[in-house]
C-alpha positions in Angstrom: -38.9 53.7 -32.9 -35.5 52.4 -32.0 -33.8 53.0 -28.6 -31.8 55.8 -30.2 -34.5 57.6 -32.2 -37.6 59.7 -31.7 -39.9 59.6 -34.7 -42.9 61.7 -35.6 -45.0 60.6 -38.5 -47.3 63.1 -40.3 -47.7 66.8 -39.8 -49.8 68.0 -36.9 -49.9 71.8 -36.5 -51.4 71.4 -33.0 -48.4 69.4 -31.9 -45.8 71.4 -33.7 -44.5 73.5 -30.7 -44.1 70.4 -28.6 -42.1 68.7 -31.3 -40.0 71.9 -31.8 -39.0 71.8 -28.2 -38.2 68.1 -28.1 -36.4 68.2 -31.4 -34.2 71.1 -30.3 -30.5 70.7 -31.1 -27.8 72.4 -29.1 -24.2 72.3 -27.8 -24.2 74.2 -24.5 -23.2 77.4 -26.2 -26.4 77.8 -28.3 -29.4 75.8 -29.3 -32.0 76.0 -32.0 -35.6 74.6 -31.8 -36.7 72.0 -34.2 -38.8 74.2 -36.4 -39.3 73.5 -40.1 -37.0 75.8 -42.1 -39.7 76.7 -44.7 -42.0 78.3 -42.1 -41.9 81.6 -40.4 -42.9 82.3 -36.8 -46.7 82.5 -36.1 -49.5 80.7 -34.3 -48.2 77.3 -35.3 -44.4 77.6 -35.5 -41.9 79.1 -33.2 -38.4 79.0 -34.6 -36.0 80.1 -31.9 -32.2 80.2 -31.4 -30.9 81.0 -27.9 -27.3 81.6 -26.7 -26.5 80.7 -23.1 -26.4 83.8 -20.9 -27.6 86.2 -23.6 -30.2 88.4 -21.8 -31.9 91.7 -22.4 -34.1 93.8 -20.2 -37.2 95.7 -21.5 -39.9 97.8 -19.8 -43.6 97.1 -20.3 -46.9 98.5 -19.0 -48.7 95.8 -17.0 -52.0 96.5 -15.2 -51.2 100.2 -15.3 -47.7 99.8 -13.9 -44.3 100.0 -15.5 -42.4 96.7 -15.0 -39.0 95.6 -16.2 -38.4 92.0 -17.4 -35.1 90.5 -18.4 -35.4 87.7 -21.0 -33.2 85.2 -22.7 -33.1 86.7 -26.2 -34.4 84.9 -29.3 -31.5 85.5 -31.7 -31.8 86.0 -35.5 -33.2 82.9 -37.2 -30.5 81.0 -39.2 -32.9 78.3 -40.3 -34.9 79.8 -43.2 -34.5 77.8 -46.4 -37.5 77.5 -48.7 -38.1 76.4 -52.3 -40.6 76.8 -55.1 -40.9 75.4 -58.7 -41.0 77.3 -62.0 -44.2 76.8 -63.9 -44.3 75.8 -67.5 -45.2 79.4 -68.3 -42.0 80.6 -66.7 -43.5 82.1 -63.6 -42.6 80.9 -60.1 -45.2 79.0 -58.1 -45.9 79.5 -54.4 -43.3 78.7 -51.8 -43.9 75.1 -50.6 -44.5 74.7 -46.8 -46.1 72.0 -44.6 -48.9 74.4 -43.9 -50.0 74.4 -47.6 -52.3 72.0 -49.3 -49.3 70.8 -51.4 -48.0 68.6 -48.6 -48.4 64.9 -49.3 -46.5 63.3 -46.3 -44.1 64.4 -43.6 -41.8 62.7 -41.2 -39.2 63.8 -38.6 -36.6 61.6 -36.8 -34.5 62.8 -33.9 -31.4 60.7 -34.0 -29.9 60.8 -30.4 -26.8 58.9 -31.1 -25.6 61.3 -33.9 -27.5 64.3 -32.4 -29.1 65.3 -35.8 -32.7 66.1 -36.8 -33.7 64.3 -40.0 -36.8 65.3 -41.9 -38.4 64.0 -45.1 -41.4 65.5 -46.9 -43.2 65.2 -50.2 -45.0 68.0 -51.9 -47.2 68.2 -55.0 -47.7 71.5 -56.7 -50.7 72.8 -58.8 -49.2 71.1 -61.9 -49.2 67.7 -60.1 -45.4 67.6 -59.9 -44.1 65.8 -56.9 -41.0 67.0 -55.0 -39.3 65.0 -52.3 -37.4 66.9 -49.6 -34.8 65.3 -47.3 -33.0 67.4 -44.7 -30.5 66.7 -42.0 -29.6 69.3 -39.4 -26.9 69.7 -36.7 -25.7 72.1 -34.1 -22.0 71.2 -33.9 -20.8 69.8 -30.6 -17.2 69.9 -31.6 -17.2 73.6 -32.7 -19.8 75.4 -30.5 -20.1 78.3 -33.0 -21.2 76.2 -36.0 -24.5 74.8 -37.3 -25.4 73.2 -40.6 -28.3 72.1 -42.7 -28.2 69.8 -45.7 -31.3 69.8 -48.0 -31.7 67.3 -50.9 -34.6 68.0 -53.4 -35.6 65.2 -55.7 -38.0 65.6 -58.7 -40.3 62.7 -59.2 -40.8 62.1 -63.0 -40.5 65.7 -64.1 -37.9 68.2 -65.3 -37.7 71.9 -64.6 -36.2 74.6 -62.3 -36.3 75.0 -58.5 -35.6 78.2 -56.7 -34.0 77.9 -53.2 -34.0 80.9 -50.9 -31.5 80.6 -48.0 -31.7 83.4 -45.4 -30.7 84.9 -42.1 -33.7 86.6 -40.5 -33.2 89.4 -38.0 -36.9 90.3 -37.9 -37.7 88.2 -34.9 -39.2 88.7 -31.4 -39.6 86.7 -28.3 -42.9 85.0 -29.2 -42.7 81.5 -27.7 -44.9 82.1 -24.7 -48.4 83.2 -25.4 -49.1 84.7 -22.0 -46.2 87.2 -22.5 -47.8 88.6 -25.6 -48.8 91.9 -24.0 -45.2 92.6 -22.9 -42.5 94.3 -24.9 -40.8 91.5 -26.9 -38.5 93.4 -29.4 -35.0 92.7 -28.1 -32.9 93.1 -31.2 -31.8 96.5 -32.5 -29.5 98.0 -35.2 -29.9 95.1 -37.5 -27.5 95.3 -40.5 -26.9 92.8 -43.3 -24.3 92.3 -46.0 -22.6 89.9 -48.3 -19.1 88.4 -48.6 -18.4 86.9 -52.0 -18.5 84.3 -53.3 -21.4 82.7 -51.3 -21.7 84.2 -47.8 -24.3 86.5 -46.3 -24.1 88.0 -42.9 -26.3 89.7 -40.3 -25.3 91.7 -37.3 -27.3 93.3 -34.5 -27.3 94.3 -30.9 -29.6 93.7 -27.9 -31.4 96.9 -27.2 -30.4 97.5 -23.5 -27.7 95.0 -22.6 -25.8 96.0 -25.8 -24.6 92.5 -26.6 -23.3 92.3 -30.2 -24.6 89.3 -32.2 -23.3 88.2 -35.6 -24.2 85.4 -37.9 -22.7 84.4 -41.2 -24.2 81.8 -43.6 -22.6 80.0 -46.5 -25.0 78.3 -48.9 -23.8 76.2 -51.8 -25.1 73.7 -54.3 -23.2 70.4 -54.3 -22.2 68.6 -57.4 -23.7 70.9 -60.1 -23.7 74.6 -60.8 -26.7 76.8 -60.2 -28.1 78.6 -63.2 -28.2 81.8 -61.1 -27.0 82.9 -57.7 -27.9 86.2 -56.0 -26.8 87.5 -52.7 -29.3 90.1 -51.5 -28.9 92.0 -48.2 -32.2 93.5 -47.1 -33.0 95.6 -44.1 -33.6 92.7 -41.7 -32.9 89.7 -43.8 -29.8 88.6 -45.6 -30.9 86.4 -48.5 -29.1 84.0 -50.9 -31.3 82.9 -53.9 -30.3 80.0 -56.1 -32.0 78.8 -59.2 -31.1 75.2 -60.0 -32.1 72.8 -62.8 -33.7 69.6 -61.5 -35.0 66.4 -63.0 -35.3 62.7 -62.4 -32.0 61.2 -61.4 -30.6 64.7 -60.8 -31.3 65.5 -57.1 -30.4 69.0 -56.0 -28.3 69.1 -52.8 -27.9 72.4 -51.0 -25.6 72.8 -48.0 -26.1 75.7 -45.5 -23.4 76.3 -42.9 -23.8 79.0 -40.3 -21.5 80.6 -37.7 -22.7 82.4 -34.6 -20.6 84.7 -32.4 -21.5 87.3 -29.7 -19.6 90.0 -28.0 -19.6 87.9 -24.8 -17.2 85.4 -26.5 -13.6 85.2 -25.6 -10.6 85.4 -27.9 -12.3 87.4 -30.6 -11.9 91.0 -31.7 -15.2 91.5 -33.5 -18.2 89.1 -33.6 -18.9 89.7 -37.3 -15.4 89.1 -38.5 -15.2 86.0 -36.3 -18.5 84.6 -37.7 -17.5 85.3 -41.3 -14.0 83.8 -40.8 -15.4 80.8 -39.1 -18.0 80.0 -41.7 -15.5 80.6 -44.5 -13.0 78.1 -43.0 -15.7 75.6 -42.1 -15.5 72.1 -43.7 -18.2 70.8 -46.0 -21.3 69.1 -44.4 -20.0 65.6 -44.6 -16.8 66.5 -42.6 -18.8 68.6 -40.1 -21.2 65.7 -39.6 -18.3 63.3 -39.0 -16.6 65.5 -36.4 -19.9 66.3 -34.7 -20.8 62.6 -34.3 -17.3 61.9 -33.0 -17.8 64.6 -30.3 -21.1 63.2 -29.3 -19.6 59.7 -29.1 -17.2 60.9 -26.5 -20.1 62.5 -24.5 -22.2 59.3 -24.6 -19.2 57.3 -23.4 -18.9 59.5 -20.3 -22.5 60.0 -19.5 -24.9 57.3 -20.8 -27.3 55.6 -18.4 -28.3 52.1 -19.5 -31.8 51.0 -18.6 -33.9 48.5 -20.5 -37.2 49.2 -22.2 -39.2 52.4 -22.7 -37.9 54.0 -19.5 -34.4 53.7 -20.9 -35.5 55.4 -24.2 -36.9 58.3 -22.3 -33.9 58.6 -20.0 -31.7 58.8 -23.0 -33.8 61.6 -24.4 -33.6 63.4 -21.1 -29.8 63.0 -21.0 -29.6 64.3 -24.6 -31.3 67.5 -23.7 -29.3 68.0 -20.5 -26.1 67.7 -22.5 -27.3 70.1 -25.2 -27.9 72.7 -22.5 -25.0 72.0 -20.2 -22.2 70.5 -22.2 -18.4 70.7 -21.6 -18.5 73.9 -23.6 -20.5 75.4 -20.7 -17.4 75.1 -18.5 -16.0 78.1 -20.5 -19.1 80.3 -20.0 -20.5 82.6 -17.3 -23.9 81.0 -17.2 -26.3 79.2 -14.8 -28.8 76.5 -15.2 -31.8 77.8 -17.2 -34.9 76.1 -15.8 -36.3 75.4 -19.3 -33.0 74.7 -21.0 -32.1 76.5 -24.2 -35.3 75.2 -25.7 -37.8 78.0 -25.3 -38.7 81.2 -23.5 -40.8 80.1 -20.5 -39.6 81.6 -17.2 -37.7 84.1 -19.5 -34.7 81.8 -19.5 -34.0 82.6 -15.8 -32.0 80.6 -13.4 -34.0 79.3 -10.4 -33.1 76.5 -8.0 -33.2 73.8 -10.7 -29.5 73.2 -10.4 -30.4 71.4 -7.1 -31.8 68.6 -9.4 -29.1 69.0 -12.2 -25.7 69.3 -10.5 -25.9 65.9 -8.6 -25.9 64.2 -11.9 -23.2 66.4 -13.5 -21.0 66.1 -10.4 -20.4 62.5 -11.2 -19.9 62.9 -15.0 -18.8 66.5 -15.8 -17.5 68.0 -12.6 -15.9 70.8 -14.6 -19.3 71.9 -15.7 -20.6 71.8 -12.1 -17.7 74.0 -11.0 -18.5 76.5 -13.8 -22.2 76.6 -12.8 -21.2 77.2 -9.2 -18.7 79.9 -10.3 -21.6 81.7 -11.9 -23.2 81.9 -8.4 -19.9 83.0 -6.9 -19.5 85.8 -9.4 -22.9 87.1 -8.2 -22.1 86.7 -4.5 -21.5 90.5 -4.1 -24.9 91.2 -5.6 -26.4 88.7 -3.2 -24.7 90.4 -0.3 -26.0 93.8 -1.5 -29.5 92.4 -1.7 -29.2 91.1 1.9 -28.0 94.5 3.1 -30.9 96.2 1.3 -33.3 93.9 3.3 -31.5 94.8 6.5 -29.6 91.5 6.8 -26.0 90.4 6.7 -24.6 87.7 4.5 -25.9 86.7 1.1 -29.5 86.7 -0.1 -29.5 85.1 -3.5 -32.4 85.9 -5.8 -35.2 83.4 -6.6 -34.7 84.2 -10.3 -31.3 85.2 -11.6 -30.2 86.3 -15.1 -27.3 88.2 -16.3 -25.9 90.0 -13.2 -27.5 88.3 -10.3 -30.0 90.8 -9.2 -33.6 89.7 -8.4 -35.4 89.0 -11.7 -38.6 87.6 -10.3 -41.6 89.4 -11.8 -43.6 91.7 -9.5 -46.8 90.6 -11.2 -47.8 87.4 -12.9 -50.7 86.6 -15.2 -53.3 83.9 -14.4 -54.3 82.8 -17.9 -57.4 81.2 -16.5 -58.8 84.5 -15.1 -56.9 87.0 -17.2 -55.9 88.9 -14.1 -52.4 90.1 -13.2 -51.7 89.3 -9.6 -48.9 90.2 -7.1 -46.0 87.8 -7.3 -44.4 87.0 -3.9 -42.2 84.1 -5.1 -39.1 86.3 -4.5 -39.5 85.3 -0.8 -38.2 81.8 -1.7 -35.0 82.5 0.1 -34.3 78.7 0.3 -32.6 79.1 -3.1 -29.5 80.1 -1.0 -29.6 76.8 0.8 -29.8 75.0 -2.5 -26.6 76.8 -3.7 -24.9 75.8 -0.4 -26.0 72.2 -0.8 -24.7 72.1 -4.4 -21.3 73.5 -3.3 -21.0 70.8 -0.6 -22.2 68.0 -2.9 -19.8 69.0 -5.7 -16.8 69.1 -3.4 -17.7 65.7 -1.8 -18.0 64.1 -5.3 -15.0 65.8 -6.9 -12.6 66.2 -4.0 -12.0 69.7 -5.2 -10.7 71.2 -1.9 -9.3 74.2 -3.7 -12.8 75.3 -4.6 -14.3 74.4 -1.2 -11.6 76.4 0.6 -12.0 79.5 -1.6 -15.1 80.3 -3.7 -17.2 77.5 -2.0 -16.3 78.6 1.5 -17.1 82.3 0.7 -20.6 81.3 -0.6 -21.2 78.8 2.2 -20.3 81.3 5.0 -22.2 84.2 3.5 -25.4 82.1 3.1 -25.0 80.7 6.6 -24.5 84.2 7.9 -27.8 85.3 6.2 -29.7 82.6 7.9 -28.2 83.2 11.3 -29.0 86.9 11.0 -32.6 86.2 9.7 -33.5 83.9 12.5 -35.1 85.7 15.4 -35.2 84.3 18.9 -38.6 83.7 20.4 -38.3 83.8 24.3 -41.7 82.0 24.8 -40.5 78.8 23.0 -36.8 79.5 23.4 -36.5 78.7 19.7 -35.3 80.7 16.7 -37.9 81.5 14.0 -37.6 82.5 10.4 -40.6 84.6 9.3 -42.0 86.0 6.1 -40.8 83.4 3.6 -42.3 81.2 0.8 -41.4 77.5 0.7 -41.0 75.2 -2.4 -44.8 74.6 -2.4 -45.4 78.1 -3.9 -49.2 77.9 -3.6 -49.0 79.4 -0.1 -47.4 82.9 -0.2 -49.3 84.3 2.8 -51.8 83.6 5.6 -55.6 83.8 4.7 -56.8 87.4 5.0 -53.4 88.8 5.8 -52.0 91.8 4.0 -48.4 90.7 4.9 -46.9 88.3 2.3 -44.9 85.3 3.5 -45.2 82.5 6.0 -43.5 81.7 9.3 -41.3 78.7 10.1 -41.5 76.9 6.8 -40.0 73.5 7.8 -38.0 73.0 4.6 -36.5 76.5 4.9 -35.7 76.1 8.6 -34.2 72.6 8.4 -32.1 73.4 5.3 -30.9 76.7 7.0 -29.8 74.6 10.0 -28.0 72.3 7.7 -26.2 75.1 5.9 -25.1 76.7 9.2 -23.9 73.3 10.5 -21.9 72.7 7.3 -20.4 76.2 7.5 -19.2 75.6 11.1 -17.8 72.2 10.1 -15.8 73.8 7.3 -14.5 76.6 9.5 -13.2 73.9 11.9 -11.6 71.9 9.1 -9.8 74.8 7.4 -6.1 75.4 8.0 -5.7 78.2 10.6 -4.1 80.6 8.1 -6.9 80.0 5.5 -9.5 80.5 8.2 -8.1 83.8 9.3 -7.7 84.9 5.7 -11.3 83.9 4.9 -12.7 85.7 8.0 -10.8 88.8 7.0 -12.0 88.6 3.4 -15.7 88.3 4.3 -15.5 90.6 7.3 -16.7 87.9 9.7 -16.0 88.2 13.4 -15.4 84.8 15.1 -17.5 86.1 18.0 -20.5 85.5 15.8 -19.9 81.7 15.6 -21.4 80.8 19.0 -24.7 82.3 17.9 -24.5 80.4 14.7 -24.1 77.2 16.7 -27.1 78.0 18.8 -29.3 78.9 15.8 -28.3 75.7 14.1 -29.6 73.7 17.1 -32.7 75.8 18.0 -34.5 76.6 14.7 -38.2 75.8 15.1 -40.0 73.0 13.3 -43.8 73.0 13.7 -45.9 69.9 14.0 -49.6 69.1 13.9 -51.6 65.9 14.3 -48.4 64.0 14.8 -46.9 65.0 11.5 -44.4 67.7 10.5 -46.2 70.9 9.5 -45.3 72.6 6.2 -45.2 75.9 8.1 -46.6 77.4 11.2 -50.4 77.4 11.0 -50.7 74.9 8.2 -52.8 72.6 10.5 -55.4 75.4 10.9 -56.1 75.7 7.2 -59.3 74.3 5.6 -59.4 70.9 3.9 -60.0 71.0 0.2 -62.7 69.0 -1.6 -60.2 67.2 -3.8 -62.8 64.8 -5.3 -65.0 67.7 -6.2 -62.3 69.6 -8.0 -61.1 66.5 -9.8 -64.6 65.9 -11.0 -65.1 69.5 -12.2 -61.8 70.0 -14.0 -59.8 68.0 -16.5 -56.6 68.8 -14.6 -56.1 70.4 -11.2 -52.3 70.6 -11.4 -52.5 74.4 -11.4 -55.1 74.4 -8.6 -53.9 77.9 -7.6 -55.1 79.3 -10.9 -58.4 77.5 -10.7 -59.1 78.8 -7.2 -58.1 82.4 -8.1 -60.4 82.3 -11.1 -63.2 81.3 -8.8 -62.5 84.2 -6.5 -60.8 82.0 -3.9 -57.2 81.4 -2.8 -54.9 78.4 -2.3 -53.7 80.2 0.8 -56.9 79.0 2.6 -56.4 75.3 2.0 -54.2 72.3 2.9 -53.1 72.0 -0.7 -49.7 72.1 -2.2 -48.4 72.6 -5.7 -45.4 70.4 -5.2 -43.3 68.6 -2.6 -42.3 71.0 0.3 -41.7 69.1 3.5 -41.0 66.0 1.5 -38.2 67.7 -0.3 -36.2 67.0 2.8 -36.4 63.3 1.9 -35.0 64.1 -1.5 -32.0 66.0 -0.2 -31.1 63.9 2.8 -30.8 60.1 3.4 -33.0 58.8 6.2 -30.0 58.6 8.5 -28.9 62.1 7.9 -32.5 63.5 8.2 -32.9 61.8 11.6 -29.5 63.2 12.6 -30.6 66.7 11.6 -33.9 66.6 13.5 -32.1 65.2 16.6 -29.6 68.0 16.4 -32.6 70.5 16.4 -34.0 68.7 19.4 -37.0 67.0 17.6 -38.1 63.5 17.4 -37.8 61.9 14.0 -38.3 58.2 13.3 -39.7 56.0 10.5 -43.3 56.3 11.9 -43.2 60.1 12.0 -41.7 60.3 8.5 -44.1 57.8 7.0 -47.1 59.6 8.5 -45.8 62.9 7.1 -45.3 61.3 3.7 -48.8 59.9 3.7 -50.3 63.2 4.9 -48.9 65.3 2.1 -49.3 62.7 -0.7 -53.1 63.2 -0.3 -52.8 67.0 -0.4 -50.5 67.7 -3.4 -51.7 68.6 -6.9 -48.3 68.2 -8.6 -48.4 71.5 -10.4 -44.7 71.2 -11.1 -42.8 68.5 -13.0 -40.4 68.3 -10.1 -43.1 67.1 -7.8 -43.6 63.6 -9.2 -39.8 63.2 -9.2 -39.5 64.0 -5.5 -42.4 61.9 -4.5 -41.0 58.9 -6.5 -37.7 59.4 -4.8 -39.2 59.6 -1.3 -41.4 56.6 -1.9 -38.7 54.4 -3.3 -37.8 53.1 0.1 -41.3 52.9 1.5 -43.9 52.0 -1.0 -42.2 50.8 -4.2 -45.3 50.3 -6.3 -46.3 53.9 -5.8 -42.7 55.0 -6.3 -42.7 53.6 -9.8 -46.0 55.3 -10.6 -44.6 58.7 -9.7 -41.3 58.0 -11.5 -43.2 57.0 -14.6 -45.2 60.2 -14.5 -41.9 62.2 -14.1 -40.5 60.4 -17.2 -43.6 61.2 -19.2 -43.9 64.9 -18.1 -42.2 66.3 -21.2 -42.6 63.7 -23.8 -46.3 63.6 -23.2 -46.6 67.2 -22.2 -48.6 66.3 -19.2 -49.0 70.0 -18.2 -50.8 70.8 -21.4 -48.7 73.0 -23.6 -45.8 73.9 -21.2 -43.2 71.8 -22.9 -43.6 73.7 -26.1 -42.3 76.7 -24.2 -39.1 74.8 -23.2 -38.3 71.5 -21.6 -38.2 71.1 -17.8 -34.5 70.6 -17.4 -34.6 69.9 -13.6 -37.1 67.1 -14.0 -35.1 65.6 -16.9 -31.8 65.6 -15.0 -33.7 64.5 -11.9 -34.9 61.3 -13.5 -31.4 60.5 -14.5 -30.2 61.1 -11.0 -33.0 58.9 -9.6 -31.4 55.9 -11.3 -27.9 57.1 -10.4 -28.4 58.0 -6.7 -31.8 57.0 -5.5 -32.0 53.4 -6.8 -28.4 52.8 -5.7 -28.5 54.8 -2.5 -25.3 56.4 -3.7 -23.7 59.0 -1.5 -20.3 60.6 -1.8 -19.0 61.4 1.7 -16.1 60.7 4.0 -13.9 59.9 1.0 -16.0 56.9 0.0 -18.8 55.8 -2.2 -21.7 54.8 0.0 -24.3 52.4 -1.5 -27.7 51.3 -0.2 -29.6 49.9 -3.3 -33.3 50.0 -3.5 -35.0 46.9 -5.0 -37.5 48.6 -7.3 -39.0 45.8 -9.4 -39.8 47.9 -12.5 -36.2 49.0 -12.6 -34.3 46.0 -11.4 -31.6 46.2 -14.0 -29.5 49.3 -14.9 -26.0 50.4 -15.4 -23.9 53.6 -15.8 -20.4 54.9 -15.4 -19.4 57.7 -13.2 -16.4 60.0 -12.6 -15.3 60.1 -9.0 -12.3 62.0 -7.7 -9.5 61.2 -10.1 -11.2 58.1 -11.6 -12.8 58.4 -15.0 -15.4 55.8 -15.9 -16.1 53.8 -12.7 -18.7 51.3 -13.9 -21.7 50.3 -11.8 -24.2 47.7 -13.0 -27.1 46.0 -11.2 -28.4 42.7 -12.6 -29.6 39.3 -11.3 -29.5 40.5 -7.7 -25.9 41.5 -7.9 -24.1 44.8 -7.9 -21.0 44.9 -10.1 -18.4 47.7 -9.7 -15.4 48.2 -11.9 -12.6 50.7 -11.5 -10.6 51.5 -14.6 -6.9 51.0 -14.6 -5.0 54.1 -13.5 -2.4 55.5 -11.1 -5.1 56.8 -8.8 -5.8 55.5 -5.3 -8.2 52.6 -4.7 -11.9 53.4 -4.2 -13.5 52.6 -0.9 -17.1 51.4 -1.2 -19.4 51.2 1.8 -22.7 49.2 2.0 -25.0 48.7 5.0 -23.3 45.4 6.0 -19.8 45.6 4.6 -17.0 47.8 3.1 -14.8 46.9 0.2 -11.8 48.6 -1.4 -11.5 48.3 -5.2 -8.1 48.9 -6.7 -7.7 50.4 -10.2 -8.1 47.7 -12.8 -10.3 45.5 -10.6 -14.0 44.6 -10.7 -15.9 43.6 -7.6 -19.3 41.7 -7.7 -21.5 42.1 -4.6 -24.4 39.8 -3.9 -27.4 41.9 -2.7 -29.8 40.7 -0.1 -33.2 39.5 -1.5 -36.0 42.2 -1.8 
């Protein structure tokens, strides 16, 4: 494989869903999994097309209870294109598919540079006639409403007829996640089909409860020679175009299928169906579409590419490819958040969690307009978050752990343990730290972009309301003279309550308390920095009394952080839990990543043990530089030095099962400055998490977008020590031997394409020529100012 391609040789039904996820094509508006067009959904294949922000809510009966789940909807399938050969007796043979015995060979190539999926197959029918199939597919990055498929059929040493059936299929359900099979999964209603001569079929439908109108139109045509017959047939749920075409040696049959998709959520349209039909009618032929699509991707690669040698660089490019397919410049025009599993599958129901915490830091320095749109999604749902806080007896904003269409809490009330088959209470909605993640992203975006307009308006409103929630949630404890936050769940997720307690939640989760203190501190800083008129206007808008601010100041300095055995405790009482027999469990099970499911199936509970699913306390080392983390702890009145932090890191490294793909990423980040050999091991596992499907089947349900973006950001910010603060770029490079050379460009303030390259012990920075101000760069031992049009080479100290 080249550095720009991912290739799959042969057909492996067991690996098909993984390949479908990794071969997904998208443009930020919609994406389509890399399913074979001849095959329908079933146990092997899961064709899926998902439009960003298109959700629908259904009720199901689970464990004797009625529950409602909102899902990202699997839209009608535009891919179907199948073929069969006419026998010598005049009858048609069976449809040829990779699942039939007729398949001779099969190969797929994902071309990242051009963002196309190429497939070649050979079939042999019962009459020993061989047919070669070549396909190339795109989801257009220039026009986000278009997709296209070109199929070339070649007869090998025989002459006859081939029938091609091109269709739009509305008979689809959400079937990508096996453990959801007992839930109601029929989201599409009122399916209608029709034709528009000379060669277009269309399909329209609506989501059953959210009432989103969806329309597709497909134009199928034979290139270069006429079909002997062409029939447009609208059925109840499928719009079909059938073509019979003569074929023979030296006369390959080329069929182009062009598809347009519109929904009622689109702007500047009157009717989705008319918009889809008009767009597909006016669309260029495949060659022209491919040319403009590749040109659009060339512009994206120029702005975003990370250059790292070797296999790590190949995987990073794949990760970047999928990030850009989910969150492209088109996303800036949409009201959508960051779906944790991309637009690649149905796991987590397409919901928005805290994964933007790992995604926006990368986007901030390449596509700040996309970051702003993703934060605006959160701002539009600020009223809903304030209502949620009020319903819980709090002031301010309590953002949901899982968000979808309107910002209400979408976290399920019950979750299935597939290992035991039992439905269990789900308390993950107590992960209120999602609000701190939103506040962190607001601050980081504004520092990187210099967007003071956003910071002083939408950003300030979110920051103040989240700080207000934390200040009101914190309760003073007279005995310790500290403020405490009770009844929460931290990032770890294994621990959602104390052993034997009927009350869900934990007290004084360190990550939650420290980040809450940071949020309140940043809110107070912002209030002081605002112009007086804007401060008064803001206080009036959010109904905030300035008399509350002294309490905010006190809470930000007095929130409790528990310790035990000289290390920082994950939460109050963590040190009293039992130690787990890690060696015993590793010996008994192939994988203990989902240790919580294993223990529950054994009749036990992870709540009893010092065992974490993923980084919790150590997340603080991901968010904050060592200097800032020490400053935070000192402000809270606690000791924090290298010895305490290293001891804390060592302690939790031995007690984490890495049940989330984010865990290795965070551990690699934290270890990069302490134990570089181990850092590379964790980083390598984070790189492999999706391409090798290390969690055993989860990638087939959608990629892990946070982990993918996080690996890019590990090169961009962790290895360089890059921070954007105080109107400067701060750098503190880490000499990681396995990644000693790298390069990338970034967008900072008004500068497009600042280049940064590390090689041969040097750091080279170039600022493109422009009318913008010079860029100030600060390192540990010096500060330099680089004017537009200049390049600066800095000699780094030896490792």
